[in-house]
BANUKOL-223679 format. One record per residue (C-alpha): y, z, x; residue number from 1. Coordinates in steps of 0.02 Angstrom, whole numbers, plus 50000, padded with zeros to 5 digits. Example, Ala and Ser with C-alpha at 12.3 -4.5 7.8 and 13.67 -1.06 7.14 Angstrom:
BEGIN
Y,Z,X,resi
49775,50390,50615,1
49947,50357,50684,2
END
This chain:
BEGIN
Y,Z,X,resi
49760,49085,48847,1
49750,49229,48970,2
49742,49219,49159,3
49672,49336,49293,4
49750,49364,49464,5
49656,49458,49599,6
49743,49549,49741,7
49624,49530,49889,8
49618,49585,50071,9
49648,49462,50212,10
49510,49332,50219,11
49454,49393,50390,12
49394,49552,50302,13
49276,49446,50195,14
49191,49347,50332,15
49027,49255,50313,16
48953,49102,50229,17
49006,49068,50050,18
48878,49044,49914,19
48868,48865,49851,20
48954,48894,49683,21
49097,48989,49762,22
49118,48861,49901,23
49128,48717,49777,24
49254,48804,49665,25
49369,48853,49808,26
49363,48677,49883,27
49424,48606,49716,28
49559,48738,49691,29
49745,48720,49727,30
49786,48808,49890,31
49957,48880,49933,32
50017,48977,50085,33
50138,49122,50073,34
50197,49264,50182,35
50063,49380,50249,36
50063,49569,50233,37
50046,49703,50100,38
50230,49707,50053,39
50244,49518,50039,40
50086,49510,49935,41
50148,49637,49808,42
50321,49559,49799,43
50241,49397,49741,44
50195,49490,49581,45
50333,49619,49557,46
50520,49581,49562,47
50638,49726,49597,48
50822,49730,49552,49
50910,49759,49669,50
50793,49668,49788,51
50729,49803,49905,52
50567,49900,49937,53
50596,50089,49915,54
50417,50153,49926,55
50467,50336,49932,56
50569,50327,49771,57
50434,50225,49683,58
50293,50345,49722,59
50404,50498,49695,60
50432,50440,49517,61
50244,50419,49496,62
50203,50589,49572,63
50342,50697,49503,64
50444,50594,49380,65
50607,50654,49455,66
50662,50515,49574,67
50817,50484,49466,68
50963,50415,49567,69
50917,50513,49724,70
50881,50437,49894,71
50705,50476,49953,72
50603,50464,50112,73
50416,50487,50131,74
50369,50617,50262,75
50180,50599,50259,76
50064,50715,50354,77
49990,50627,50505,78
49868,50648,50648,79
49926,50590,50820,80
49815,50579,50973,81
49886,50577,51151,82
49833,50444,51275,83
49879,50397,51453,84
50041,50311,51402,85
50099,50418,51256,86
50024,50446,51084,87
49946,50346,50943,88
49945,50369,50755,89
49762,50382,50706,90
49770,50440,50525,91
49896,50482,50390,92
49908,50532,50208,93
49745,50517,50110,94
49641,50491,50268,95
49672,50673,50315,96
49587,50741,50159,97
49720,50872,50125,98
49712,50990,49976,99
49841,51100,49893,100
49780,51243,50001,101
49830,51145,50157,102
50001,51110,50083,103
50030,51293,50043,104
49982,51340,50222,105
50086,51211,50315,106
50237,51171,50209,107
50327,51341,50222,108
50333,51325,50412,109
50416,51153,50402,110
50540,51177,50260,111
50669,51272,50367,112
50675,51130,50495,113
50732,51009,50361,114
50835,51134,50263,115
50942,51163,50417,116
50967,50974,50426,117
51018,50967,50242,118
50856,50892,50174,119
50734,50960,50046,120
50550,50940,50094,121
50413,50956,49963,122
50239,50890,49922,123
50201,50858,49738,124
50040,50772,49796,125
49946,50836,49951,126
49938,50667,50039,127
50117,50614,49998,128
50261,50723,50059,129
50445,50687,50024,130
50620,50718,50087,131
50767,50708,49967,132
50910,50641,50072,133
51085,50705,50049,134
51233,50586,50045,135
51237,50405,50101,136
51229,50423,50290,137
51161,50266,50376,138
50974,50269,50406,139
50876,50185,50545,140
50731,50068,50513,141
50571,50166,50478,142
50403,50083,50511,143
50270,50086,50375,144
50115,50181,50434,145
49999,50032,50406,146
50100,49940,50539,147
50080,50084,50662,148
49901,50148,50646,149
49809,50130,50811,150
49963,50073,50904,151
50070,50163,51033,152
50208,50259,50944,153
50347,50222,51066,154
50399,50055,50991,155
50388,50118,50812,156
50500,50272,50816,157
50674,50260,50737,158
50795,50178,50860,159
50981,50181,50898,160
51112,50311,50859,161
51052,50326,50678,162
50876,50359,50741,163
50920,50497,50865,164
50923,50633,50733,165
50755,50576,50663,166
50673,50569,50833,167
50730,50748,50862,168
50659,50803,50692,169
50497,50710,50731,170
50480,50809,50893,171
50525,50977,50814,172
50392,50950,50680,173
50261,50916,50813,174
50305,51078,50905,175
50296,51180,50745,176
50130,51105,50689,177
50052,51117,50863,178
50077,51305,50858,179
50020,51328,50679,180
49858,51431,50659,181
49805,51329,50508,182
49777,51178,50621,183
49661,51281,50730,184
49563,51323,50574,185
49553,51139,50522,186
49496,51091,50697,187
49360,51224,50695,188
49296,51149,50533,189
49289,50974,50607,190
49439,50911,50509,191
49584,50811,50582,192
49734,50919,50618,193
49906,50886,50544,194
50015,50874,50699,195
50157,50762,50639,196
50252,50695,50489,197
50278,50507,50477,198
50446,50455,50402,199
50451,50292,50304,200
50491,50204,50140,201
50673,50258,50118,202
50775,50207,49966,203
50824,50233,49785,204
50734,50181,49627,205
50769,50001,49576,206
50871,49970,49420,207
50726,49871,49349,208
50553,49805,49394,209
50485,49645,49317,210
50312,49569,49315,211
50225,49430,49220,212
50070,49536,49187,213
50030,49638,49033,214
49884,49727,49114,215
49875,49795,49292,216
49719,49879,49361,217
49737,49968,49527,218
49702,50132,49616,219
49848,50104,49736,220
49996,50219,49707,221
50128,50087,49744,222
50051,49962,49622,223
50034,50097,49490,224
50215,50150,49514,225
50278,49971,49501,226
50177,49932,49345,227
50236,50093,49263,228
50419,50052,49297,229
50389,49875,49232,230
50327,49949,49068,231
50149,49884,49085,232
50035,49989,48973,233
49884,50072,49053,234
49772,49994,48920,235
49799,49821,48845,236
49713,49742,48697,237
49682,49559,48662,238
49702,49415,48783,239
49834,49457,48913,240
49877,49401,49089,241
49798,49530,49204,242
49824,49582,49386,243
49673,49664,49466,244
49685,49750,49635,245
49528,49721,49740,246
49605,49746,49912,247
49475,49880,49949,248
49335,49750,49957,249
49255,49727,50128,250
49101,49629,50076,251
49096,49442,50042,252
48943,49467,49933,253
49035,49590,49821,254
49184,49472,49809,255
49074,49325,49758,256
48946,49411,49648,257
49051,49545,49563,258
49220,49459,49551,259
49226,49271,49578,260
49066,49208,49496,261
49093,49302,49331,262
49272,49236,49323,263
49212,49058,49355,264
49095,49078,49206,265
49242,49133,49097,266
49340,48980,49155,267
49196,48865,49105,268
49182,48948,48934,269
49369,48926,48904,270
49401,49114,48900,271
49527,49105,49042,272
49661,48975,49077,273
49663,49007,49264,274
49608,49123,49402,275
49721,49158,49551,276
49651,49231,49712,277
49794,49306,49814,278
49738,49356,49990,279
49840,49474,50098,280
49850,49345,50238,281
49959,49239,50122,282
49828,49114,50060,283
49821,49090,49871,284
49691,48989,49776,285
49725,48938,49595,286
49567,48891,49499,287
49563,48799,49331,288
49423,48723,49229,289
49491,48546,49245,290
49464,48553,49434,291
49278,48520,49406,292
49324,48333,49413,293
49371,48353,49596,294
49186,48337,49637,295
49218,48229,49791,296
49289,48378,49888,297
49166,48454,50011,298
49122,48635,49974,299
49199,48767,50085,300
49077,48851,50203,301
49186,49006,50227,302
49344,49076,50148,303
49454,49023,50294,304
49375,48852,50318,305
END
C-alpha cells in the first residue's frame, strides 16, 4: 500500500491552535527528531553518492543539461543594502524578479571579470547564474544564501587564503554593477537593483541519487533536480510512495484543511499505509490507521506542543 510524505516548513511558521481532529491524530502519531535545516531535511529523502551536496551542479543539470563532470559554482544575482556596520543581503535569485532582458543587459559587463580569472560565467535561467570552475584548486566554504539573508555579510564571506581570491572577485563585481546604467533604470522603476553576485553551492554532479519515492511533487529546483537524477518520473500511475513539497505553506489552516485532514481520511479508508509529516525544524510525525487505539493520549493544542 502507498504512503505519502509531506515536506513542511518549520513548525514555528504554522503557529496557532490545532483543530480537534488534527490535534488528536498528531498526539497519537510516532514522533522523531532529526537535524534541522533545509539541507538536512532533503537529505533524509535523497541519498547522494558520493555523499556531498553540490547544489550548483544539480541545478545546472536541471537548467541546461550540461553539468557533466564539470565543477560548478552558483553566482546568483543579489541585492545588498549598506548599514552602519557594513552590508546585508536582502534578496537574491528569484526574489529579484529578473528577466532575460536583465541578463542580456548585465551579464556582458561581468563576463570579462571572470574570464580573466579563468572562469566561464553564464545564466541559462535568469535567477540562477553559474560559474564553471577550471581545474581542482581548493575552494573555501561558501555560505548558502538562505543562511545569510538579513544578516551582516562580514561573517559569511569566503575566509582564509582560499577565500582571498573570491573576496576580491566579490568586490570587483560590486564595483562593476554599482556603475552599470541598467541598475539606475531598475531603481527608477521601483525594482531592486542587482549590485552583487552571491557565490555558493560548489561541486560536481553525484555519481548517483537514490530515493524511496516513485512520485515527487515540488516547485523547488533542487528537489526537481534530485528527483530527475534519481529517475523519478514526472507522472506516476497506480499506488506509489509519494513525496509532496509543501514548504511554501505559511498558514496552519491550509496545512490542516487542505493537506492533513484529507490524508487522515485516506488513512481511515485504507487507501494509504502511512503519512509522514517532515518539518524543517527536524520534527517528523508518522501517522498510521492503527494509532486510533492510542485514544488515551491528550490531543495536541499546537504543532510544537
